[in-house]
N, C-alpha and C positions, 0 to 999 in steps of 0.2 A: 504494500500500500504506500502511496506517495503522500508526502506531507502537503497539506492544503492550508495555505495561510489564510484564506477566506474563512474556512471553518474554524481555525484557531481564533480569529478575530470574533466570530460569532459566539464561540464558547465564552471568551473573556467578557464580552458585553453581557451575555446572559448571567454569568456569575456576578458581575457588578450589580446588575439590576435586581438580583434576588438576594443580595447579601444581608439585608436587614431581616429577611425571613430565615427560617431554618432551612438552609439549602443542603440537600444531600444528593439527590439525583438530578442530573440535567434534564431539562425538558427536551422532547424530540426537536430536532432542527430540520426544517423542511429541506428536502433534496439530499439528505445524508442518512445513511443507515446507522443503527445503534452501534454496530461494529466500528464504523468510521469515527463516530463521535468518541467512543471509548479509546480507540487508538490515539486520537489526537489529544484526548484528556491526559493520557499517559505521557505524551510528548511535552505538553505544557507543564505538567507536574514535574517532569524531569528537568525542565528549564527553570523550575522554581517560580513559575508565574501564578500557580495556585497551590493551596494546601489541599491535598486530597489523600484519601486512603482507599484501599481496595478490599473488597469482600466478594468472594465467589466471582472473581474476574470482572467485577463491575466497580467502576470508580465512583466514589462519593466525594463531592467537593465541599469544603467548608468555607473558604474565602480566597480572595486574591491576596497575593503577597505584595510587598513593596515593589519588587521587580515587575510583577504583573500589572500593577497600577501604572508604573512608569511607561511600560510598553503600550498599554491600552490608551493612555492619555494621548500618545502620539499617533495612534492609528484609528481612534474612534471617529474622527471627522471623516466623512465619506469622501470629500474632495481630496483631502490629504492622503487618505488610503489609496485612492485611485491614482494619484500622481506617483506615489511610491511604487505601486504595482507596474505602472507604465514604464518607469525608469528601469526596473528590474527586467521587464519583458524586452525592452530595447537593447539590453546588455546581456543577453544570453538566456533570460527566462527564469533563472534560479538565483537565489542569494541566501546567505545564512540569515538567521534571525537577527544577529548582531548588525549585519549590514542593513537589513530592512528597518531595524529600529533607528539606526543612524540617519538613514534617508528620511524616514518619517519625522524624526526630530528636527532635521534640517528644514523640511517643508513647514513644520509647525512654527519654528522660529521665524521663517519668512512670512508666514501667515500673520503673525503678530507684529511684524515689522521690526523684529529684533536681529535681523541679519541682512 
């Protein structure tokens, strides 16, 4: 299975929206299977973007981490996210999370007139 940055973004947004509630299981995400969501949850948990635990191969999310908030704040804006993906697509189509985070951060700084 390939990493899908759009799915990762959707998961992070869902976790942030549900954080004040008792969040355990992610809600289904349209266009993705439960297997895809669980795979990507493991990826973002390994990246330390969320605190999660696993029972019976099913991930349970408790909250975003500091790193998760930092990444999400730079990719939450749809326009900034699309610009980030466009740059990656024009330069080979793949990039590490660190590169995508830096690109999104750069676009965010420009968006606020700080660069």
